N, CA, C and O of each residue as an XYZ file, in Angstrom:
400
protein
N     -59.533     23.143    -37.952
C     -60.360     22.071    -38.821
C     -59.841     22.367    -39.900
O     -59.563     23.563    -39.989
N     -59.557     21.655    -40.900
C     -58.806     21.740    -42.237
C     -60.407     22.844    -42.780
O     -61.519     22.802    -42.255
N     -59.984     23.674    -43.887
C     -60.424     24.753    -44.224
C     -61.850     24.044    -45.245
O     -62.931     24.633    -45.283
N     -61.641     22.946    -45.881
C     -62.095     22.508    -46.747
C     -63.110     21.915    -45.913
O     -64.287     22.210    -46.121
N     -62.758     21.017    -44.882
C     -63.848     20.310    -44.031
C     -64.919     21.326    -43.519
O     -66.119     21.055    -43.485
N     -64.367     22.551    -43.111
C     -65.468     23.428    -42.537
C     -66.236     23.339    -43.216
O     -67.304     22.805    -42.915
N     -65.862     24.056    -44.926
C     -66.773     24.451    -45.516
C     -67.670     23.442    -46.112
O     -68.575     23.791    -46.870
N     -67.469     22.253    -45.816
C     -68.323     20.762    -45.762
C     -69.546     20.990    -45.045
O     -70.731     21.086    -45.364
N     -68.865     21.048    -43.937
C     -70.032     20.965    -42.476
C     -70.749     22.207    -42.644
O     -71.780     22.222    -41.971
N     -70.519     23.384    -43.403
C     -71.173     24.766    -43.354
C     -72.212     24.542    -44.594
O     -73.284     25.145    -44.645
N     -71.798     23.644    -45.553
C     -72.552     23.511    -46.383
C     -74.110     22.699    -45.946
O     -75.281     22.952    -46.229
N     -73.426     21.593    -45.101
C     -74.179     20.523    -44.882
C     -75.176     20.981    -43.505
O     -76.254     20.437    -43.262
N     -74.789     21.691    -42.974
C     -75.949     22.293    -42.133
C     -77.018     23.351    -42.838
O     -78.176     23.419    -42.425
N     -76.569     24.116    -43.861
C     -77.299     24.781    -44.462
C     -78.322     24.036    -45.052
O     -79.508     24.350    -44.951
N     -77.787     22.759    -45.855
C     -78.397     21.865    -46.450
C     -79.435     20.932    -45.588
O     -80.462     20.534    -46.138
N     -79.197     20.652    -44.467
C     -80.101     20.279    -43.465
C     -81.216     20.989    -43.195
O     -82.312     20.438    -43.091
N     -81.013     22.471    -43.036
C     -81.703     23.433    -42.805
C     -82.836     23.663    -43.620
O     -84.001     23.820    -43.255
N     -82.346     23.668    -44.812
C     -83.096     24.140    -45.859
C     -84.067     22.993    -46.058
O     -85.235     23.141    -46.418
N     -83.447     21.774    -45.777
C     -84.222     20.689    -46.337
C     -85.389     20.235    -45.347
O     -86.314     19.540    -45.769
N     -85.296     20.768    -43.632
C     -85.981     20.626    -42.982
C     -87.195     21.761    -43.105
O     -88.362     21.414    -42.926
N     -86.810     23.272    -43.454
C     -88.006     24.180    -44.197
C     -89.329     23.547    -45.310
O     -90.555     23.657    -45.309
N     -88.022     22.649    -46.474
C     -88.700     22.148    -47.269
C     -89.573     21.623    -47.005
O     -90.670     21.871    -47.506
N     -89.314     20.503    -45.914
C     -90.069     19.129    -45.459
C     -91.335     19.795    -44.640
O     -92.479     19.378    -44.820
N     -91.085     20.687    -43.880
C     -92.218     20.863    -43.212
C     -93.339     22.074    -43.569
O     -94.494     22.209    -43.164
N     -92.456     22.983    -44.581
C     -93.611     23.867    -45.268
C     -93.842     23.642    -46.607
O     -94.648     24.410    -47.132
N     -93.198     22.535    -47.503
C     -93.418     22.393    -48.804
C     -94.536     22.058    -48.951
O     -95.164     22.772    -49.733
N     -95.177     21.077    -48.424
C     -96.941     20.715    -48.626
C     -97.730     22.024    -48.498
O     -98.639     22.255    -49.296
N     -97.453     22.789    -47.636
C     -98.583     23.702    -47.353
C     -98.231     24.859    -48.470
O     -99.166     25.544    -48.884
N     -96.948     25.082    -48.947
C     -96.536     26.062    -50.013
C     -97.469     25.626    -51.360
O     -98.102     26.338    -52.139
N     -97.301     24.269    -51.312
C     -97.759     23.590    -52.865
C     -99.438     24.085    -52.616
O     -99.903     25.019    -53.271
N    -100.217     23.371    -51.643
C    -101.535     23.695    -51.449
C    -101.717     25.237    -51.617
O    -102.467     25.672    -52.491
N    -101.154     25.912    -50.929
C    -101.227     27.625    -51.224
C    -100.966     28.166    -52.811
O    -101.645     28.733    -53.668
N     -99.932     27.785    -52.724
C    -100.069     28.025    -54.754
C    -100.951     27.502    -55.650
O    -101.389     28.028    -56.673
N    -101.259     26.054    -55.032
C    -102.350     25.629    -56.226
C    -103.604     26.319    -55.814
O    -104.502     25.811    -56.485
N    -104.060     27.176    -55.080
C    -105.453     27.545    -54.233
C    -105.422     28.651    -55.321
O    -106.321     28.805    -56.148
N    -103.842     29.712    -55.207
C    -103.996     30.813    -55.720
C    -103.795     30.739    -56.995
O    -104.054     31.880    -57.377
N    -103.411     29.945    -58.167
C    -103.539     29.906    -59.290
C    -104.824     29.471    -60.125
O    -105.386     29.973    -61.098
N    -105.088     28.206    -59.267
C    -106.186     27.791    -59.759
C    -105.990     26.654    -60.811
O    -104.814     26.378    -61.049
N    -106.992     25.917    -61.509
C    -106.700     24.754    -62.339
C    -105.949     24.800    -63.759
O    -105.665     23.860    -64.501
N    -105.693     26.298    -63.927
C    -105.233     26.681    -65.332
C    -103.978     26.250    -65.348
O    -103.497     25.703    -66.341
N    -103.184     26.496    -64.018
C    -101.753     26.218    -64.182
C    -101.358     24.835    -63.836
O    -100.518     24.690    -62.947
N    -101.899     23.726    -64.474
C    -101.720     22.562    -63.795
C    -100.301     22.097    -64.323
O     -99.635     21.452    -63.513
N     -99.820     22.303    -65.402
C     -98.396     21.898    -66.025
C     -97.419     22.783    -65.197
O     -96.257     22.376    -65.186
N     -97.706     24.007    -64.449
C     -96.837     24.577    -63.633
C     -96.644     23.902    -62.275
O     -95.519     23.708    -61.814
N     -98.092     23.449    -61.466
C     -97.938     23.417    -60.245
C     -97.371     21.499    -60.619
O     -97.253     20.783    -59.625
N     -97.164     21.055    -61.611
C     -96.995     19.449    -61.503
C     -95.332     19.899    -61.742
O     -94.544     19.013    -61.412
N     -94.914     20.762    -62.105
C     -93.405     21.422    -61.959
C     -92.845     21.285    -60.873
O     -91.956     20.487    -60.574
N     -93.513     22.313    -60.043
C     -93.614     22.622    -58.443
C     -93.514     21.427    -58.043
O     -92.480     21.159    -57.432
N     -94.368     20.505    -58.215
C     -94.553     19.486    -57.175
C     -93.429     18.444    -57.558
O     -93.235     17.563    -56.721
N     -92.559     18.418    -58.859
C     -91.672     17.723    -59.011
C     -90.179     18.227    -58.450
O     -89.190     17.535    -58.208
N     -90.333     19.467    -58.346
C     -88.891     19.775    -57.705
C     -89.147     20.071    -56.274
O     -88.103     20.446    -55.740
N     -89.879     20.048    -55.680
C     -90.308     20.059    -54.223
C     -90.233     18.651    -53.815
O     -89.797     18.484    -52.676
N     -90.644     17.308    -54.659
C     -90.359     16.009    -54.279
C     -88.736     15.665    -54.086
O     -88.188     14.944    -53.253
N     -88.095     16.576    -55.339
C     -86.456     16.505    -55.425
C     -85.717     16.757    -53.951
O     -84.924     16.158    -53.225
N     -86.392     17.893    -53.956
C     -85.539     18.540    -52.501
C     -85.781     17.887    -51.879
O     -84.744     17.285    -51.598
N     -86.741     17.415    -51.248
C     -87.461     16.489    -49.939
C     -86.911     15.057    -50.024
O     -86.842     14.374    -49.003
N     -86.564     14.645    -51.076
C     -85.698     13.522    -51.135
C     -84.167     13.696    -51.249
O     -83.471     12.686    -51.153
N     -83.560     14.967    -51.457
C     -82.264     14.979    -51.912
C     -81.524     15.914    -51.046
O     -80.317     15.874    -51.283
N     -81.833     16.682    -50.188
C     -81.267     17.594    -49.055
C     -80.727     17.298    -48.083
O     -79.773     17.870    -47.557
N     -81.427     16.128    -47.652
C     -80.704     15.755    -46.209
C     -79.933     14.325    -46.646
O     -79.082     13.977    -45.827
N     -80.085     13.518    -47.712
C     -78.837     12.785    -47.690
C     -77.533     13.723    -48.439
O     -76.371     13.608    -48.050
N     -77.839     14.419    -49.282
C     -76.480     15.602    -49.449
C     -76.031     16.158    -48.387
O     -74.804     16.258    -48.391
N     -76.663     16.647    -47.277
C     -76.172     17.080    -46.216
C     -75.229     15.960    -45.419
O     -74.090     16.160    -44.997
N     -76.062     14.634    -45.318
C     -74.870     13.641    -44.567
C     -73.453     13.188    -45.203
O     -72.453     12.823    -44.584
N     -73.640     13.313    -46.695
C     -72.319     12.749    -47.579
C     -71.537     14.134    -47.149
O     -70.340     13.940    -46.940
N     -71.949     15.401    -46.987
C     -70.712     16.354    -46.956
C     -70.347     16.224    -45.237
O     -69.183     16.514    -44.960
N     -71.103     15.879    -44.254
C     -70.335     15.582    -43.171
C     -69.748     14.214    -43.122
O     -69.170     13.907    -42.080
N     -69.804     13.403    -44.026
C     -68.860     12.076    -44.319
C     -67.649     12.656    -44.966
O     -66.601     12.452    -44.354
N     -67.579     13.278    -45.977
C     -66.283     13.903    -46.512
C     -65.449     15.052    -45.897
O     -64.369     15.499    -46.283
N     -66.352     15.486    -44.656
C     -65.751     16.545    -43.840
C     -64.925     15.661    -42.609
O     -64.075     16.112    -41.841
N     -65.422     14.347    -42.673
C     -64.952     13.706    -41.897
C     -63.405     12.889    -42.773
O     -62.262     12.790    -42.328
N     -63.731     12.612    -43.559
C     -62.813     12.008    -44.202
C     -61.455     13.055    -44.576
O     -60.295     12.647    -44.625
N     -61.890     14.522    -44.829
C     -60.904     15.021    -45.281
C     -60.186     15.677    -44.153
O     -59.104     16.225    -44.367
N     -60.764     15.655    -42.867
C     -60.220     15.965    -41.424
C     -59.224     15.028    -41.263
O     -58.097     15.379    -40.913
N     -59.553     13.688    -41.514
C     -58.950     12.189    -41.300
C     -57.384     12.592    -41.790
O     -56.384     12.849    -41.119
N     -57.619     12.534    -43.351
C     -56.523     12.856    -44.189
C     -55.582     13.578    -44.349
O     -54.434     13.294    -44.690
N     -56.100     14.671    -44.076
C     -55.668     16.176    -44.323
C     -54.206     16.286    -43.623
O     -53.204     16.636    -44.246
N     -54.216     15.983    -42.406
C     -52.394     15.993    -41.740
C     -51.429     15.140    -42.901
O     -50.346     15.481    -43.377
N     -52.188     13.995    -43.146
C     -50.922     12.916    -44.040
C     -50.721     13.837    -45.472
O     -49.625     14.105    -45.965
N     -52.157     14.285    -46.056
C     -51.542     15.377    -47.355
C     -50.537     16.223    -46.985
O     -49.419     15.887    -47.374
N     -50.607     17.093    -46.427
C     -49.931     18.140    -45.881
C     -48.612     17.636    -45.909
O     -47.846     18.364    -46.540
N     -48.074     16.562    -45.396
C     -46.947     15.963    -45.052
C     -45.952     15.377    -46.208
O     -44.725     15.331    -46.302
N     -47.108     14.916    -47.108
C     -46.932     14.376    -48.286
C     -46.808     15.024    -49.878
O     -46.554     14.593    -51.003
N     -47.219     16.595    -49.112
C     -47.625     17.209    -50.581
C     -46.457     17.637    -51.290
O     -46.874     18.113    -52.347
N     -45.491     17.697    -51.261
C     -44.143     18.436    -52.095
C     -44.028     16.990    -52.878
O     -43.985     17.179    -54.094
N     -43.962     15.518    -52.493
C     -43.904     14.300    -53.320
C     -44.786     14.313    -54.471
O     -44.413     14.022    -55.607
N     -45.880     14.633    -54.178
C     -47.142     14.467    -55.292
C     -47.010     15.239    -56.367
O     -47.827     14.941    -57.238
N     -46.110     16.348    -56.717
C     -45.667     17.135    -57.522
C     -45.488     16.160    -58.805
O     -44.713     15.223    -58.612
N     -46.083     16.242    -60.072
C     -45.587     15.511    -61.101
C     -44.336     15.749    -61.388
O     -44.047     16.911    -61.101
N     -43.211     14.979    -61.960
C     -41.914     15.284    -62.113
C     -42.136     15.267    -63.926
O     -42.832     14.516    -64.609
N     -41.317     16.317    -64.299
C     -40.985     16.443    -66.096
C     -40.109     15.519    -66.436
O     -39.196     14.885    -65.906
N     -40.452     15.580    -67.111
C     -39.248     14.621    -68.493
C     -37.846     15.301    -68.669
O     -36.770     14.709    -68.761
N     -38.066     16.706    -68.699
C     -36.745     17.501    -68.922
C     -36.002     17.364    -67.721
O     -34.773     17.308    -67.771
N     -36.521     17.314    -66.818
C     -36.000     17.059    -65.099
C     -35.413     15.957    -65.211
O     -34.329     16.042    -64.632
N     -35.619     14.610    -65.814
C     -35.133     13.473    -65.451
C     -33.896     13.302    -66.437
O     -33.120     12.363    -66.261
N     -33.696     14.285    -67.562
C     -32.711     13.858    -68.155
C     -32.817     12.848    -69.452
O     -31.810     12.325    -69.930
N     -34.054     12.644    -69.938
C     -34.202     11.334    -70.406
C     -33.597     11.629    -71.963
O     -33.977     12.698    -72.443
N     -32.794     10.893    -72.717
C     -32.610     11.116    -73.667
C     -33.259     11.043    -74.996
O     -33.992     10.088    -75.252
N     -32.995     12.194    -76.054
C     -33.618     11.948    -76.790
C     -33.359     11.421    -78.354
O     -32.192     11.223    -78.692
N     -34.246     11.233    -79.140
C     -33.548     10.221    -80.439
C     -33.764     11.053    -81.731
O     -33.383     10.616    -82.817
């Protein structure tokens, strides 16, 4: 497996696990925190709620995107290795362009 594809899969699994933990325990943690700090910290609790909502809605899709990227990288990686020397940019000095 290509090194970049392997890294994408590792991050995807980590994000899925983190997303599962946030999905399962996020609401309980919010309620516990709200009970601990009381009503005086409503602004802070609103910020925590926003962060938990963003995490719940973003972690699973981001993991899925990384899996898709790993599939694309793994599919294209053999072709990129074969053509990589030809992808180097040509220099004007190497072309022998006339100078005015």
